[in-house]
C-alpha positions in Angstrom: -27.2 -19.5 28.0 -24.0 -21.0 27.1 -22.1 -23.6 29.4 -19.3 -21.1 30.2 -22.4 -18.3 31.4 -24.1 -20.8 33.4 -20.8 -22.1 34.7 -19.6 -17.9 35.6 -23.5 -17.4 37.0 -22.9 -20.6 39.3 -19.6 -19.6 40.7 -20.7 -16.0 40.7 -23.7 -17.1 43.4 -21.5 -19.3 45.4 -19.0 -16.7 45.9 -21.6 -14.1 46.8 -23.0 -16.4 49.4 -19.5 -16.8 50.8 -19.7 -12.8 50.4 -22.5 -12.4 52.5 -21.7 -14.8 55.0 -18.2 -12.7 55.7 -19.8 -9.4 55.9 -22.0 -10.1 58.5 -19.0 -10.7 60.8 -17.6 -7.7 60.0 -20.2 -4.7 61.0 -19.0 -1.1 60.9 -16.7 -1.2 57.8 -18.1 0.6 54.6 -20.1 -2.1 52.6 -17.7 -1.5 49.4 -14.9 -2.1 51.0 -16.1 -5.3 52.8 -17.1 -6.4 49.1 -13.8 -5.9 47.7 -12.0 -7.4 50.9 -13.8 -10.5 50.2 -13.8 -11.3 47.0 -10.1 -10.5 46.8 -9.7 -13.0 49.4 -11.8 -15.8 47.8 -10.2 -15.2 44.3 -6.9 -15.8 46.2 -7.8 -18.7 47.9 -9.4 -20.0 44.7 -6.1 -19.4 43.1 -4.1 -21.3 45.4 -6.3 -24.4 45.5 -5.7 -24.3 41.6 -9.2 -23.4 40.7 -8.2 -20.8 37.8 -11.2 -20.2 36.2 -13.4 -19.4 40.0 -10.5 -16.8 40.8 -10.7 -15.1 37.1 -14.5 -15.0 38.1 -14.2 -13.7 41.7 -11.6 -11.2 40.0 -14.2 -10.1 37.6 -16.7 -9.8 40.2 -14.3 -7.4 42.0 -14.0 -5.1 38.8 -17.6 -4.8 39.1 -17.5 -3.0 42.6 -15.6 0.6 42.4 -13.8 0.4 39.3 -10.0 -0.5 38.9 -7.7 -0.6 41.8 -3.6 -1.5 42.1 -4.9 -4.6 44.2 -6.5 -6.0 40.9 -3.6 -6.0 39.2 -1.7 -7.4 42.2 -4.5 -10.2 42.5 -4.3 -10.7 38.4 -0.4 -11.0 38.7 -1.0 -13.7 41.2 -3.5 -15.8 39.7 -1.2 -15.8 36.2 1.8 -16.9 38.6 0.1 -19.2 40.4 -1.2 -20.7 36.8 2.5 -20.6 35.8 3.8 -22.4 38.8 1.1 -25.2 38.2 2.2 -25.2 34.5 5.8 -26.1 35.7 5.3 -28.4 38.1 2.0 -30.2 37.5 1.9 -29.5 33.7 -1.7 -28.4 32.4 -3.1 -28.8 28.9 -2.3 -26.0 26.3 -5.6 -24.7 25.3 -6.9 -24.5 29.0 -3.8 -22.7 29.7 -4.6 -20.3 26.7 -8.0 -19.8 27.7 -7.0 -18.9 31.4 -4.9 -16.4 29.7 -7.2 -14.8 27.3 -10.0 -15.0 30.3 -7.5 -12.8 32.6 -7.2 -10.3 29.8 -11.0 -10.1 29.8 -11.0 -9.2 33.2 -8.7 -6.1 32.6 -11.4 -5.1 30.0 -14.1 -5.3 32.3 -12.4 -2.6 34.6 -14.4 0.7 34.4 -11.6 3.0 34.3 -9.4 4.1 31.4 -6.6 5.4 33.4 -3.2 4.3 34.4 -4.5 1.1 36.6 -6.2 -0.3 33.5 -2.8 0.1 31.6 -0.8 -1.8 34.4 -3.4 -4.3 34.7 -3.0 -5.3 31.1 0.5 -5.2 31.2 0.8 -7.4 34.4 -1.4 -9.5 32.5 0.8 -9.4 29.5 3.8 -10.2 31.2 2.2 -12.9 33.3 0.5 -14.6 30.1 4.0 -14.8 28.3 5.5 -16.3 31.3 2.7 -18.6 31.6 3.0 -19.5 27.6 6.5 -20.0 27.9 6.5 -22.4 30.9 3.7 -24.5 29.1 5.7 -24.3 25.7 8.8 -25.5 27.6 6.7 -28.5 29.5 5.5 -29.3 26.1 9.2 -29.4 24.6 10.2 -31.5 27.6 7.7 -33.8 26.9 8.4 -34.3 23.3 12.2 -34.7 24.4 11.0 -37.8 26.6 8.7 -39.3 23.8 5.1 -38.6 25.7 3.6 -36.4 23.0 1.5 -38.4 20.5 3.0 -38.5 17.2 0.7 -38.6 14.3 0.5 -42.0 12.5 0.7 -41.3 8.6 0.5 -44.8 7.9 -3.2 -45.3 8.3 -5.2 -45.8 5.5 -7.1 -42.0 4.3 -10.8 -42.1 5.2 -11.9 -39.2 3.4 -12.4 -36.9 5.9 -10.2 -33.8 7.8 -8.1 -35.1 10.6 -9.4 -34.2 13.8 -7.1 -32.0 16.0 -5.9 -34.1 19.0 -4.5 -32.6 22.4 -1.0 -33.1 22.6 -0.8 -34.6 25.8 -1.8 -38.0 26.7 -5.0 -38.4 29.1 
């Protein structure tokens, strides 16, 4: 099992524990309605807290219940908006941004129906991704103007090895 799969499995278990605890407090409501409600709420909370991988995993789990719903489109749009705001205010590594956008698109692929809801979800993710990547590129350009990006040092002697790719921002 890869690290990503292990990470997603661990998050899924943690979310499920919270789901069952919440559902025990609300008897009399349809099982699937409760399941979707609680998973959606957890996804929104994780997104607000800046835990975007966890939020996307919770969104993925929501699609396993009854297929796609307009609420999924809204949820994905909200998660991507939180990512965009975080990129603009705090900054975020470009590789992580691209990975999160790709993961959001994967959530839309996991939706069971091929109808308009899925098309709407993909469209929402595409628009959100465009905004996020624009904000990330804008932040990188701002850092370049301020001289905070690392510049390659071409004066170093050649080592005979291919140069390693470095992250654009200092840590």
